[in-house]
N, CA, C, O and the ligand as a Tripos MOL2 file, in Angstrom:
@<TRIPOS>MOLECULE
protein
  241   239    61     0     0
PROTEIN
NO_CHARGES

@<TRIPOS>ATOM
      1 N          -9.6530  -30.7490  -50.7970 N.3       1 MET1
      2 CA         -8.9130  -31.9340  -51.2190 C.3       1 MET1
      3 C          -7.4860  -31.8970  -50.6960 C.2       1 MET1
      4 O          -6.8970  -32.9340  -50.3900 O.2       1 MET1
      5 N          -6.9390  -30.6900  -50.5980 N.am      2 TYR2
      6 CA         -5.5790  -30.5640  -50.1240 C.3       2 TYR2
      7 C          -5.5480  -30.0130  -48.7020 C.2       2 TYR2
      8 O          -4.6450  -29.2660  -48.3250 O.2       2 TYR2
      9 N          -6.5350  -30.3940  -47.9390 N.am      3 ASP3
     10 CA         -6.6210  -29.8760  -46.5790 C.3       3 ASP3
     11 C          -5.8070  -30.7110  -45.6040 C.2       3 ASP3
     12 O          -5.9810  -30.5910  -44.3910 O.2       3 ASP3
     13 N          -4.9210  -31.5550  -46.1180 N.am      4 THR4
     14 CA         -4.0850  -32.3740  -45.2500 C.3       4 THR4
     15 C          -2.8050  -31.6510  -44.8690 C.2       4 THR4
     16 O          -1.9040  -32.2420  -44.2730 O.2       4 THR4
     17 N          -2.7260  -30.3820  -45.2120 N.am      5 GLU5
     18 CA         -1.4800  -29.6420  -45.0250 C.3       5 GLU5
     19 C          -1.0440  -29.6120  -43.5700 C.2       5 GLU5
     20 O           0.1500  -29.6380  -43.2710 O.2       5 GLU5
     21 N          -1.9980  -29.5580  -42.6850 N.am      6 ASN6
     22 CA         -1.6760  -29.4450  -41.2680 C.3       6 ASN6
     23 C          -1.6420  -30.7970  -40.5700 C.2       6 ASN6
     24 O          -1.4700  -30.8740  -39.3530 O.2       6 ASN6
     25 N          -1.8030  -31.8330  -41.3270 N.am      7 TYR7
     26 CA         -1.9760  -33.1540  -40.7350 C.3       7 TYR7
     27 C          -0.7810  -33.5670  -39.8970 C.2       7 TYR7
     28 O          -0.9490  -34.0900  -38.7960 O.2       7 TYR7
     29 N           0.4220  -33.3400  -40.4020 N.am      8 GLU8
     30 CA          1.6180  -33.7950  -39.7080 C.3       8 GLU8
     31 C           2.3910  -32.6460  -39.0900 C.2       8 GLU8
     32 O           3.5460  -32.8160  -38.6980 O.2       8 GLU8
     33 N           1.7820  -31.4980  -39.0000 N.am      9 LYS9
     34 CA          2.5190  -30.3150  -38.5720 C.3       9 LYS9
     35 C           2.9890  -30.4290  -37.1320 C.2       9 LYS9
     36 O           3.9120  -29.7250  -36.7200 O.2       9 LYS9
     37 N           2.3620  -31.3090  -36.3660 N.am     10 SER10
     38 CA          2.7250  -31.4290  -34.9690 C.3      10 SER10
     39 C           4.1120  -32.0380  -34.7990 C.2      10 SER10
     40 O           4.8070  -31.7150  -33.8360 O.2      10 SER10
     41 N           4.5270  -32.9040  -35.7070 N.am     11 ASN11
     42 CA          5.8340  -33.5370  -35.5430 C.3      11 ASN11
     43 C           6.7500  -33.3560  -36.7500 C.2      11 ASN11
     44 O           7.9040  -33.7820  -36.7090 O.2      11 ASN11
     45 N           6.2710  -32.7410  -37.8100 N.am     12 ARG12
     46 CA          7.1330  -32.4440  -38.9440 C.3      12 ARG12
     47 C           6.7800  -31.0610  -39.4780 C.2      12 ARG12
     48 O           5.6150  -30.6650  -39.5090 O.2      12 ARG12
     49 N           7.8120  -30.3420  -39.8950 N.am     13 GLU13
     50 CA          7.5580  -29.0050  -40.4020 C.3      13 GLU13
     51 C           6.9940  -29.0370  -41.8160 C.2      13 GLU13
     52 O           6.1460  -28.2220  -42.1790 O.2      13 GLU13
     53 N           7.4730  -29.9830  -42.6040 N.am     14 ALA14
     54 CA          7.0160  -30.0600  -43.9840 C.3      14 ALA14
     55 C           5.6520  -30.7320  -44.0500 C.2      14 ALA14
     56 O           5.3050  -31.5540  -43.2020 O.2      14 ALA14
     57 N           4.8900  -30.3670  -45.0700 N.am     15 ALA15
     58 CA          3.5590  -30.9100  -45.2230 C.3      15 ALA15
     59 C           3.5560  -32.0290  -46.2540 C.2      15 ALA15
     60 O           4.1660  -31.9250  -47.3180 O.2      15 ALA15
     61 N           2.8610  -33.0870  -45.9130 N.am     16 ILE16
     62 CA          2.6690  -34.1680  -46.8740 C.3      16 ILE16
     63 C           1.3100  -33.9710  -47.5280 C.2      16 ILE16
     64 O           0.2790  -34.0080  -46.8570 O.2      16 ILE16
     65 N           1.3130  -33.7650  -48.8160 N.am     17 THR17
     66 CA          0.0760  -33.5090  -49.5380 C.3      17 THR17
     67 C          -0.3710  -34.7580  -50.2750 C.2      17 THR17
     68 O           0.4420  -35.5960  -50.6640 O.2      17 THR17
     69 N          -1.6560  -34.8640  -50.4550 N.am     18 GLY18
     70 CA         -2.1810  -36.0020  -51.1860 C.3      18 GLY18
     71 C          -3.4750  -36.5090  -50.5790 C.2      18 GLY18
     72 O          -3.9030  -35.9860  -49.5500 O.2      18 GLY18
     73 N          -4.1000  -37.4840  -51.1590 N.am     19 PRO19
     74 CA         -3.6210  -38.1450  -52.3800 C.3      19 PRO19
     75 C          -3.7150  -37.2580  -53.6210 C.2      19 PRO19
     76 O          -4.7090  -36.5630  -53.8300 O.2      19 PRO19
     77 N          -2.6750  -37.2940  -54.4300 N.am     20 ILE20
     78 CA         -2.6140  -36.5310  -55.6680 C.3      20 ILE20
     79 C          -2.8080  -37.4910  -56.8420 C.2      20 ILE20
     80 O          -2.0870  -38.4840  -56.9460 O.2      20 ILE20
     81 N          -3.7570  -37.2170  -57.7160 N.am     21 PRO21
     82 CA         -3.9710  -38.1090  -58.8620 C.3      21 PRO21
     83 C          -2.8170  -38.0260  -59.8520 C.2      21 PRO21
     84 O          -2.3230  -36.9410  -60.1610 O.2      21 PRO21
     85 N          -2.4030  -39.1640  -60.3360 N.am     22 GLU22
     86 CA         -1.3180  -39.2170  -61.3120 C.3      22 GLU22
     87 C          -1.9000  -39.3140  -62.7260 C.2      22 GLU22
     88 O          -2.8800  -40.0240  -62.9530 O.2      22 GLU22
     89 N          -1.2890  -38.5950  -63.6710 N.am     23 TYR23
     90 CA         -1.7620  -38.6150  -65.0480 C.3      23 TYR23
     91 C          -0.6840  -39.1330  -65.9770 C.2      23 TYR23
     92 O           0.5070  -38.9430  -65.7330 O.2      23 TYR23
     93 N          -1.1070  -39.7850  -67.0350 N.am     24 ASP24
     94 CA         -0.1350  -40.2600  -68.0090 C.3      24 ASP24
     95 C           0.2080  -39.1460  -68.9990 C.2      24 ASP24
     96 O          -0.2450  -38.0120  -68.8500 O.2      24 ASP24
     97 N           0.9970  -39.4750  -69.9880 N.am     25 ARG25
     98 CA          1.4970  -38.4580  -70.9080 C.3      25 ARG25
     99 C           0.3750  -37.8180  -71.7270 C.2      25 ARG25
    100 O           0.5550  -36.7500  -72.3110 O.2      25 ARG25
    101 N          -0.7690  -38.4740  -71.7640 N.am     26 TYR26
    102 CA         -1.9010  -37.9410  -72.5110 C.3      26 TYR26
    103 C          -2.8510  -37.1440  -71.6350 C.2      26 TYR26
    104 O          -3.8960  -36.6830  -72.0940 O.2      26 TYR26
    105 N          -2.4830  -36.9860  -70.3710 N.am     27 GLY27
    106 CA         -3.3130  -36.2250  -69.4630 C.3      27 GLY27
    107 C          -4.4980  -36.9920  -68.9310 C.2      27 GLY27
    108 O          -5.4300  -36.4050  -68.3820 O.2      27 GLY27
    109 N          -4.4660  -38.3050  -69.0900 N.am     28 ARG28
    110 CA         -5.5510  -39.1270  -68.5720 C.3      28 ARG28
    111 C          -5.1660  -39.6850  -67.2100 C.2      28 ARG28
    112 O          -4.0060  -40.0160  -66.9650 O.2      28 ARG28
    113 N          -6.1380  -39.7850  -66.3430 N.am     29 SER29
    114 CA         -5.8660  -40.3200  -65.0190 C.3      29 SER29
    115 C          -5.4370  -41.7760  -65.1050 C.2      29 SER29
    116 O          -6.0220  -42.5680  -65.8440 O.2      29 SER29
    117 N          -4.4090  -42.1150  -64.3420 N.am     30 THR30
    118 CA         -3.9360  -43.4980  -64.3230 C.3      30 THR30
    119 C          -4.5680  -44.2980  -63.1930 C.2      30 THR30
    120 O          -4.2210  -45.4580  -62.9690 O.2      30 THR30
    121 N          -5.5030  -43.6640  -62.4820 N.am     31 SER31
    122 CA         -6.1500  -44.3010  -61.3330 C.3      31 SER31
    123 C          -5.1620  -44.5450  -60.2000 C.2      31 SER31
    124 O          -5.4440  -45.2810  -59.2550 O.2      31 SER31
    125 N          -4.0080  -43.9140  -60.3150 N.am     32 VAL32
    126 CA         -3.0040  -44.0280  -59.2620 C.3      32 VAL32
    127 C          -2.9570  -42.7140  -58.4960 C.2      32 VAL32
    128 O          -2.9600  -41.6320  -59.0840 O.2      32 VAL32
    129 N          -2.9130  -42.8300  -57.1920 N.am     33 TYR33
    130 CA         -2.8050  -41.6430  -56.3500 C.3      33 TYR33
    131 C          -1.5350  -41.7460  -55.5090 C.2      33 TYR33
    132 O          -1.1920  -42.8200  -55.0140 O.2      33 TYR33
    133 N          -0.8570  -40.6390  -55.3550 N.am     34 TYR34
    134 CA          0.3710  -40.6630  -54.5860 C.3      34 TYR34
    135 C           0.3970  -39.5080  -53.5950 C.2      34 TYR34
    136 O          -0.3850  -38.5620  -53.6940 O.2      34 TYR34
    137 N           1.2990  -39.6060  -52.6540 N.am     35 HIS35
    138 CA          1.4880  -38.5610  -51.6580 C.3      35 HIS35
    139 C           2.8620  -37.9500  -51.8500 C.2      35 HIS35
    140 O           3.7900  -38.6090  -52.3180 O.2      35 HIS35
    141 N           2.9790  -36.6850  -51.4840 N.am     36 ARG36
    142 CA          4.2380  -35.9890  -51.7310 C.3      36 ARG36
    143 C           4.5510  -35.0720  -50.5540 C.2      36 ARG36
    144 O           3.6700  -34.4110  -50.0040 O.2      36 ARG36
    145 N           5.8430  -35.0490  -50.1780 N.am     37 CYS37
    146 CA          6.2880  -34.1380  -49.1410 C.3      37 CYS37
    147 C           6.6890  -32.8180  -49.7790 C.2      37 CYS37
    148 O           7.5110  -32.7950  -50.6950 O.2      37 CYS37
    149 N           6.1220  -31.7310  -49.3060 N.am     38 SER38
    150 CA          6.4260  -30.4240  -49.8910 C.3      38 SER38
    151 C           7.8210  -29.9480  -49.5170 C.2      38 SER38
    152 O           8.3610  -29.0410  -50.1510 O.2      38 SER38
    153 N           8.4050  -30.5550  -48.4940 N.am     39 GLY39
    154 CA          9.7170  -30.1140  -48.0430 C.3      39 GLY39
    155 C          10.8500  -30.7010  -48.8640 C.2      39 GLY39
    156 O          11.6690  -29.9590  -49.4060 O.2      39 GLY39
    157 N          10.9100  -32.0250  -48.9630 N.am     40 CYS40
    158 CA         12.0240  -32.6830  -49.6380 C.3      40 CYS40
    159 C          11.6210  -33.2730  -50.9800 C.2      40 CYS40
    160 O          12.4780  -33.7300  -51.7370 O.2      40 CYS40
    161 N          10.3320  -33.2690  -51.2820 N.am     41 GLY41
    162 CA          9.8920  -33.7370  -52.5930 C.3      41 GLY41
    163 C           9.7610  -35.2430  -52.7080 C.2      41 GLY41
    164 O           9.5760  -35.7650  -53.8070 O.2      41 GLY41
    165 N           9.8540  -35.9490  -51.5920 N.am     42 VAL42
    166 CA          9.6890  -37.3990  -51.6230 C.3      42 VAL42
    167 C           8.2630  -37.7430  -52.0490 C.2      42 VAL42
    168 O           7.2950  -37.1610  -51.5590 O.2      42 VAL42
    169 N           8.1560  -38.6910  -52.9630 N.am     43 GLU43
    170 CA          6.8460  -39.1210  -53.4220 C.3      43 GLU43
    171 C           6.6930  -40.6200  -53.2000 C.2      43 GLU43
    172 O           7.6410  -41.3850  -53.3810 O.2      43 GLU43
    173 N           5.4900  -41.0310  -52.8060 N.am     44 ALA44
    174 CA          5.2110  -42.4450  -52.6180 C.3      44 ALA44
    175 C           3.7170  -42.6640  -52.7300 C.2      44 ALA44
    176 O           2.9240  -41.7360  -52.5700 O.2      44 ALA44
    177 N           3.3500  -43.8840  -53.0020 N.am     45 LEU45
    178 CA          1.9330  -44.1990  -53.1650 C.3      45 LEU45
    179 C           1.1970  -44.1320  -51.8350 C.2      45 LEU45
    180 O           0.0130  -43.8000  -51.7810 O.2      45 LEU45
    181 N           1.9060  -44.4470  -50.7810 N.am     46 ARG46
    182 CA          1.2820  -44.4200  -49.4660 C.3      46 ARG46
    183 C           1.9000  -43.3260  -48.6090 C.2      46 ARG46
    184 O           3.1060  -43.0860  -48.6520 O.2      46 ARG46
    185 N           1.0470  -42.6670  -47.8290 N.am     47 ARG47
    186 CA          1.5310  -41.6040  -46.9530 C.3      47 ARG47
    187 C           2.6130  -42.1100  -46.0090 C.2      47 ARG47
    188 O           3.5990  -41.4200  -45.7490 O.2      47 ARG47
    189 N           2.4190  -43.3070  -45.5050 N.am     48 VAL48
    190 CA          3.3890  -43.8470  -44.5330 C.3      48 VAL48
    191 C           4.7550  -44.0160  -45.1700 C.2      48 VAL48
    192 O           5.7770  -43.8950  -44.4950 O.2      48 VAL48
    193 N           4.7810  -44.2990  -46.4830 N.am     49 ASP49
    194 CA          6.0620  -44.4470  -47.1620 C.3      49 ASP49
    195 C           6.7490  -43.1020  -47.3340 C.2      49 ASP49
    196 O           7.9760  -43.0180  -47.2900 O.2      49 ASP49
    197 N           5.9660  -42.0520  -47.5280 N.am     50 VAL50
    198 CA          6.5570  -40.7120  -47.5860 C.3      50 VAL50
    199 C           7.1780  -40.3730  -46.2420 C.2      50 VAL50
    200 O           8.2810  -39.8310  -46.1730 O.2      50 VAL50
    201 N           6.4690  -40.6930  -45.1910 N.am     51 GLN51
    202 CA          6.9890  -40.4190  -43.8510 C.3      51 GLN51
    203 C           8.2590  -41.2110  -43.5870 C.2      51 GLN51
    204 O           9.1600  -40.7260  -42.9020 O.2      51 GLN51
    205 N           8.3410  -42.4190  -44.1200 N.am     52 THR52
    206 CA          9.5110  -43.2610  -43.9170 C.3      52 THR52
    207 C          10.7430  -42.6550  -44.5640 C.2      52 THR52
    208 O          11.8290  -42.6720  -43.9860 O.2      52 THR52
    209 N          10.5720  -42.1160  -45.7730 N.am     53 HIS53
    210 CA         11.7170  -41.6060  -46.5260 C.3      53 HIS53
    211 C          11.9720  -40.1260  -46.2850 C.2      53 HIS53
    212 O          13.0390  -39.6150  -46.6290 O.2      53 HIS53
    213 N          11.0140  -39.4420  -45.7050 N.am     54 CYS54
    214 CA         11.1430  -38.0130  -45.4750 C.3      54 CYS54
    215 C          12.1820  -37.7450  -44.4030 C.2      54 CYS54
    216 O          12.2130  -38.4230  -43.3760 O.2      54 CYS54
    217 N          13.0330  -36.7580  -44.6400 N.am     55 ARG55
    218 CA         14.0790  -36.3770  -43.6710 C.3      55 ARG55
    219 C          13.8680  -34.9630  -43.1360 C.2      55 ARG55
    220 O          14.7300  -34.4200  -42.4460 O.2      55 ARG55
    221 N          12.7420  -34.3830  -43.4510 N.am     56 CYS56
    222 CA         12.5250  -32.9860  -43.0930 C.3      56 CYS56
    223 C          12.5450  -32.7600  -41.5850 C.2      56 CYS56
    224 O          12.9960  -31.7170  -41.1130 O.2      56 CYS56
    225 N          12.0570  -33.7320  -40.8430 N.am     57 GLY57
    226 CA         11.9480  -33.5340  -39.4050 C.3      57 GLY57
    227 C          13.1600  -33.9740  -38.6390 C.2      57 GLY57
    228 O          13.1300  -34.0340  -37.4100 O.2      57 GLY57
    229 N          14.2520  -34.2910  -39.3540 N.am     58 GLU58
    230 CA         15.4400  -34.8130  -38.6990 C.3      58 GLU58
    231 C          16.6370  -33.8990  -38.9080 C.2      58 GLU58
    232 O          16.6780  -33.1200  -39.8600 O.2      58 GLU58
    233 N          17.5960  -34.0000  -38.0200 N.am     59 GLY59
    234 CA         18.8680  -33.3360  -38.1990 C.3      59 GLY59
    235 C          18.8320  -31.8220  -38.0740 C.2      59 GLY59
    236 O          19.6390  -31.1230  -38.6870 O.2      59 GLY59
    237 N          17.8850  -31.3110  -37.2730 N.am     60 ARG60
    238 CA         17.8460  -29.8680  -37.0850 C.3      60 ARG60
    239 C          18.1020  -29.5150  -35.6410 C.2      60 ARG60
    240 O          18.1090  -28.3370  -35.2850 O.2      60 ARG60
    241 ZN         10.1750  -34.2760  -46.3920 Zn       61 ZN61
@<TRIPOS>BOND
     1     1     2 1
     2     2     3 1
     3     3     4 2
     4     3     5 am
     5     5     6 1
     6     6     7 1
     7     7     8 2
     8     7     9 am
     9     9    10 1
    10    10    11 1
    11    11    12 2
    12    11    13 am
    13    13    14 1
    14    14    15 1
    15    15    16 2
    16    15    17 am
    17    17    18 1
    18    18    19 1
    19    19    20 2
    20    19    21 am
    21    21    22 1
    22    22    23 1
    23    23    24 2
    24    23    25 am
    25    25    26 1
    26    26    27 1
    27    27    28 2
    28    27    29 am
    29    29    30 1
    30    30    31 1
    31    31    32 2
    32    31    33 am
    33    33    34 1
    34    34    35 1
    35    35    36 2
    36    35    37 am
    37    37    38 1
    38    38    39 1
    39    39    40 2
    40    39    41 am
    41    41    42 1
    42    42    43 1
    43    43    44 2
    44    43    45 am
    45    45    46 1
    46    46    47 1
    47    47    48 2
    48    47    49 am
    49    49    50 1
    50    50    51 1
    51    51    52 2
    52    51    53 am
    53    53    54 1
    54    54    55 1
    55    55    56 2
    56    55    57 am
    57    57    58 1
    58    58    59 1
    59    59    60 2
    60    59    61 am
    61    61    62 1
    62    62    63 1
    63    63    64 2
    64    63    65 am
    65    65    66 1
    66    66    67 1
    67    67    68 2
    68    67    69 am
    69    69    70 1
    70    70    71 1
    71    71    72 2
    72    71    73 am
    73    73    74 1
    74    74    75 1
    75    75    76 2
    76    75    77 am
    77    77    78 1
    78    78    79 1
    79    79    80 2
    80    79    81 am
    81    81    82 1
    82    82    83 1
    83    83    84 2
    84    83    85 am
    85    85    86 1
    86    86    87 1
    87    87    88 2
    88    87    89 am
    89    89    90 1
    90    90    91 1
    91    91    92 2
    92    91    93 am
    93    93    94 1
    94    94    95 1
    95    95    96 2
    96    95    97 am
    97    97    98 1
    98    98    99 1
    99    99   100 2
   100    99   101 am
   101   101   102 1
   102   102   103 1
   103   103   104 2
   104   103   105 am
   105   105   106 1
   106   106   107 1
   107   107   108 2
   108   107   109 am
   109   109   110 1
   110   110   111 1
   111   111   112 2
   112   111   113 am
   113   113   114 1
   114   114   115 1
   115   115   116 2
   116   115   117 am
   117   117   118 1
   118   118   119 1
   119   119   120 2
   120   119   121 am
   121   121   122 1
   122   122   123 1
   123   123   124 2
   124   123   125 am
   125   125   126 1
   126   126   127 1
   127   127   128 2
   128   127   129 am
   129   129   130 1
   130   130   131 1
   131   131   132 2
   132   131   133 am
   133   133   134 1
   134   134   135 1
   135   135   136 2
   136   135   137 am
   137   137   138 1
   138   138   139 1
   139   139   140 2
   140   139   141 am
   141   141   142 1
   142   142   143 1
   143   143   144 2
   144   143   145 am
   145   145   146 1
   146   146   147 1
   147   147   148 2
   148   147   149 am
   149   149   150 1
   150   150   151 1
   151   151   152 2
   152   151   153 am
   153   153   154 1
   154   154   155 1
   155   155   156 2
   156   155   157 am
   157   157   158 1
   158   158   159 1
   159   159   160 2
   160   159   161 am
   161   161   162 1
   162   162   163 1
   163   163   164 2
   164   163   165 am
   165   165   166 1
   166   166   167 1
   167   167   168 2
   168   167   169 am
   169   169   170 1
   170   170   171 1
   171   171   172 2
   172   171   173 am
   173   173   174 1
   174   174   175 1
   175   175   176 2
   176   175   177 am
   177   177   178 1
   178   178   179 1
   179   179   180 2
   180   179   181 am
   181   181   182 1
   182   182   183 1
   183   183   184 2
   184   183   185 am
   185   185   186 1
   186   186   187 1
   187   187   188 2
   188   187   189 am
   189   189   190 1
   190   190   191 1
   191   191   192 2
   192   191   193 am
   193   193   194 1
   194   194   195 1
   195   195   196 2
   196   195   197 am
   197   197   198 1
   198   198   199 1
   199   199   200 2
   200   199   201 am
   201   201   202 1
   202   202   203 1
   203   203   204 2
   204   203   205 am
   205   205   206 1
   206   206   207 1
   207   207   208 2
   208   207   209 am
   209   209   210 1
   210   210   211 1
   211   211   212 2
   212   211   213 am
   213   213   214 1
   214   214   215 1
   215   215   216 2
   216   215   217 am
   217   217   218 1
   218   218   219 1
   219   219   220 2
   220   219   221 am
   221   221   222 1
   222   222   223 1
   223   223   224 2
   224   223   225 am
   225   225   226 1
   226   226   227 1
   227   227   228 2
   228   227   229 am
   229   229   230 1
   230   230   231 1
   231   231   232 2
   232   231   233 am
   233   233   234 1
   234   234   235 1
   235   235   236 2
   236   235   237 am
   237   237   238 1
   238   238   239 1
   239   239   240 2
@<TRIPOS>SUBSTRUCTURE
     1 MET1         2 RESIDUE 1 A MET
     2 TYR2         6 RESIDUE 1 A TYR
     3 ASP3        10 RESIDUE 1 A ASP
     4 THR4        14 RESIDUE 1 A THR
     5 GLU5        18 RESIDUE 1 A GLU
     6 ASN6        22 RESIDUE 1 A ASN
     7 TYR7        26 RESIDUE 1 A TYR
     8 GLU8        30 RESIDUE 1 A GLU
     9 LYS9        34 RESIDUE 1 A LYS
    10 SER10       38 RESIDUE 1 A SER
    11 ASN11       42 RESIDUE 1 A ASN
    12 ARG12       46 RESIDUE 1 A ARG
    13 GLU13       50 RESIDUE 1 A GLU
    14 ALA14       54 RESIDUE 1 A ALA
    15 ALA15       58 RESIDUE 1 A ALA
    16 ILE16       62 RESIDUE 1 A ILE
    17 THR17       66 RESIDUE 1 A THR
    18 GLY18       70 RESIDUE 1 A GLY
    19 PRO19       74 RESIDUE 1 A PRO
    20 ILE20       78 RESIDUE 1 A ILE
    21 PRO21       82 RESIDUE 1 A PRO
    22 GLU22       86 RESIDUE 1 A GLU
    23 TYR23       90 RESIDUE 1 A TYR
    24 ASP24       94 RESIDUE 1 A ASP
    25 ARG25       98 RESIDUE 1 A ARG
    26 TYR26      102 RESIDUE 1 A TYR
    27 GLY27      106 RESIDUE 1 A GLY
    28 ARG28      110 RESIDUE 1 A ARG
    29 SER29      114 RESIDUE 1 A SER
    30 THR30      118 RESIDUE 1 A THR
    31 SER31      122 RESIDUE 1 A SER
    32 VAL32      126 RESIDUE 1 A VAL
    33 TYR33      130 RESIDUE 1 A TYR
    34 TYR34      134 RESIDUE 1 A TYR
    35 HIS35      138 RESIDUE 1 A HIS
    36 ARG36      142 RESIDUE 1 A ARG
    37 CYS37      146 RESIDUE 1 A CYS
    38 SER38      150 RESIDUE 1 A SER
    39 GLY39      154 RESIDUE 1 A GLY
    40 CYS40      158 RESIDUE 1 A CYS
    41 GLY41      162 RESIDUE 1 A GLY
    42 VAL42      166 RESIDUE 1 A VAL
    43 GLU43      170 RESIDUE 1 A GLU
    44 ALA44      174 RESIDUE 1 A ALA
    45 LEU45      178 RESIDUE 1 A LEU
    46 ARG46      182 RESIDUE 1 A ARG
    47 ARG47      186 RESIDUE 1 A ARG
    48 VAL48      190 RESIDUE 1 A VAL
    49 ASP49      194 RESIDUE 1 A ASP
    50 VAL50      198 RESIDUE 1 A VAL
    51 GLN51      202 RESIDUE 1 A GLN
    52 THR52      206 RESIDUE 1 A THR
    53 HIS53      210 RESIDUE 1 A HIS
    54 CYS54      214 RESIDUE 1 A CYS
    55 ARG55      218 RESIDUE 1 A ARG
    56 CYS56      222 RESIDUE 1 A CYS
    57 GLY57      226 RESIDUE 1 A GLY
    58 GLU58      230 RESIDUE 1 A GLU
    59 GLY59      234 RESIDUE 1 A GLY
    60 ARG60      238 RESIDUE 1 A ARG
    61 ZN61       241 GROUP 0 **** ****
């Protein structure tokens, strides 16, 4: 399920993981899935949005 770790490794050092199921305060699934960058912690519902806000591959 989390085998997307290497997906963006060719152009970004940080890994975008997901889709990750989101749970409410009662531990029940909200039917919402999000993606998260392991480098900067940016979270978004769509992978492309994580890539948009992610700065891990810049300024080095
Ligand atoms: Zn990032």
